[in-house]
C-alpha positions, 0 to 999 in steps of 0.5 A: 323825778323832779318835785313840783313847784306850786305857784299860788297867786291871788287868794291871798294877795301875793304870789309864792313858790312853795312845795307845800300843800294848799290845803282845800280848807284854805281854798274854801275860805277865800272863795267864800270870802269872795262870794260872801258865803259862810266857810268851813273856818271861822275868820280868825283875822279879828284877833289882837290890838285894834283887831291887828289892824294897827300897830301898838303905839310907840311909847317913848314920846308920852308923859311919863311917871317915874316910880322913882320920882314916888319913893321907889328905890331899885335894888334895895330890901324895901317895898315898893307897892305903895310908891308904884300905886302912887305912880299910877294913880298920878298917871290916872289923874293925868289927862289922857293917861300916862306912862308909869316908867319903872327904871333898871333895877329890881322892885319888891312887892308884896311884903305880907301874904294879904291876898286882897292887896292889889296894885290897881289900874282902874282907868285907861291909857295907863302902860307899865313900861320898864327898861327891858326884861333882860340883864340890866332892865327891870325886874319886878319881884313878889317876896311873899305868897298872897294865895289867889291874889294877882298882884297887878290888875287892870280893871275898871272900878265899875262894871255894871251892866244892863240889858239893852235890847233883844234879838228877834231874828236868827243870824248865821255864824261869821256873818255881821248883821243882827235884828233887834227888838229896839235899836233907839238905845244903841249907837254907832261905835258902841261896844256890845255883848251878845248874851245867852243860856238855855239848855234847849240852845245847848242842845240844839248847838251840840247835836248830835253829840251826847250830853252826859248828865254829869255836865250838871251846868249845861241843863236846868232852868239856868244851865246851858252853855254860856254865849257872851260874845263882845262886839262893836256896832258898826252901823244902824239901819232901823232895828238891824245893827251891823257889827264890826267883828263876825259872829262866831256862833249860830244865833238861833231863837229858842222859847226858853230864853232870849239872846240879849244885848247888853252894854259893855264896860271896860278900860282900854289902851293899857299895856305892859312892856318890857319888865321882867316879873319874877316871884318867890315861888322858886324858893318854895320848898316842894316842886310843882304838882298839878292841883296838889293844893291852893299853894301850888296852883295859886300861890304867886299870881302876877297879872290880871286883865279884866273887861279890858280892850285894845290892850296888850303885854309885850316884851316881857318875861315871867319868871317862877310862877304858879300863874302869870296872866289871867285875861277875863272879858279881854276885847282885842287884847295882844300878848306878844313876845313874852317868855315863860322861864323858871320853876315850874308852876300851874298856868302861863297865860289864859283867855276867859269870856272874851273875844280876840285874845291874840297870843303870838310869838310866845315861849313857854319852856314847860314853866307852867303845866299848862301852856296858853289856855282858853275857856268859860265862853271865850271866843276867837281866841288866837295862839300863833306861832309860838312854843312849848316844851315836850308834854306840856299842854295846853289848857281848854279849861271847860266852860265852852269856849268855842272858835279857837285857833291854835296855829303854827305851834311847836310843841305841846300836847292835849291830853289832861284838859282842865275844869270841873267836871260839872262845867264840861265839855270842854270845847264847842265847835271850831277848834282848830289845830293848824300846822300843829307840831305835836310833841310828846315822850310816847304815842298818844291817842285822843277821842275827842268825844270820850264819854267814859273817862272823867279827865277826857277830852270833850272837844266838839268835832275838832278841825285838824290841818296839817297835824304833824308829831314827833311820835305816833298820834291818831284821833277819834270823833275828829270833824276834819282832819286834813294832811295829817303828818304834812305841813300846809300852806299857809303856814299860819292861818291867822296871818293869811286871813288877816293879809287876805282881809285888809287887802280887801278892805283896801279895795 
């Protein structure tokens, strides 16, 4: 009997011949977008630099400030921290920002153990660019441990936010309109944060799932899951505001606390390109043990990006790090084509309290205990087309992130999720595993709402589509499990959703 060839046309704008199964959830999503309905799946396409609508700009014609012009000397025994900071300061003074350029060679940083010393980028339009992350390129080497001190920190010098107004009407997730008490202090194009926290809303959100008393951060007058979605205002009509990017949570007004609108302060158009970051963790006389102590978890930390918008890290290598990349309150941030290698450490790249962080075509190689991770109210995080090692786990680090996509992933596992028990559950609703190929040394059983164990898997009704594995894997407390052990079409949910949205915008 001949294998049936399936032709799919129209809903995603092109025709494809495939023996893969077109999953019902994808059909439902495409129909919902066509008809203006709410789909089961979130729209994950609003992730990455400028919501993945623009290419990251070429830096070759921009003004360059070479670190060697400020005293840095590659391949010598002297430390280059001061010279690098001087080059950054000069670039920040240049109108419109500039590129801080690292000619080929090895640069030394961190001459002491002072974790309060950092190389700071606090203004927009600054890009750190090397001469390539491979042999003959640029290497930045952290010589001494600086416990809990990220060596390159992108963060605005001031981040004072204030409440602007209050939401006055319920709104459905994946919709774009909010009604507020007073829109007079808002303007089109403004970035805002939708904030809420209450025990009352939390219980409604997770119902009918039970909540453990040990999850103490959810309870009390100041308790509850934290909602901190970042959005851009596209249009204002009276006291109604239309958002550029969709809500990923149902706004349900409760008596105990309001949903409030705050301003979002950030720097933007910042990046890191073509650099190999390495550290002396490789010479520490112990092999990594997860949570053994602060040294094992946080001795060498490379890059932090906080309160940053439309920014990126691409074509870099991180070798021998306890923590490589931390993104906090990132909005439309892309991590592209990054490799993590070397002596095993703690975390590779982690996205917290932001919206639309895209981690794409990265390779994790068991170089850290955790592959890409998320936590603490992050929404719309997308990890797509990445590879992990066998039994390397993704970190869903409590604090109730929601609407997270693991998409077209080769390798990795989901046991031993992180975070302190008072901050559980690990994840809210709409965790989607799409064409995820699970690789473990032995069979695995996942109970996604396990109320008995301390280091458990508390994920609210995850959606599994096309889940595959090299060994037997079974589940309890899954929301949806479509086509287990079979790859589905489209191969990448993120890419298909993005193409559908961009085509609709052209119409």
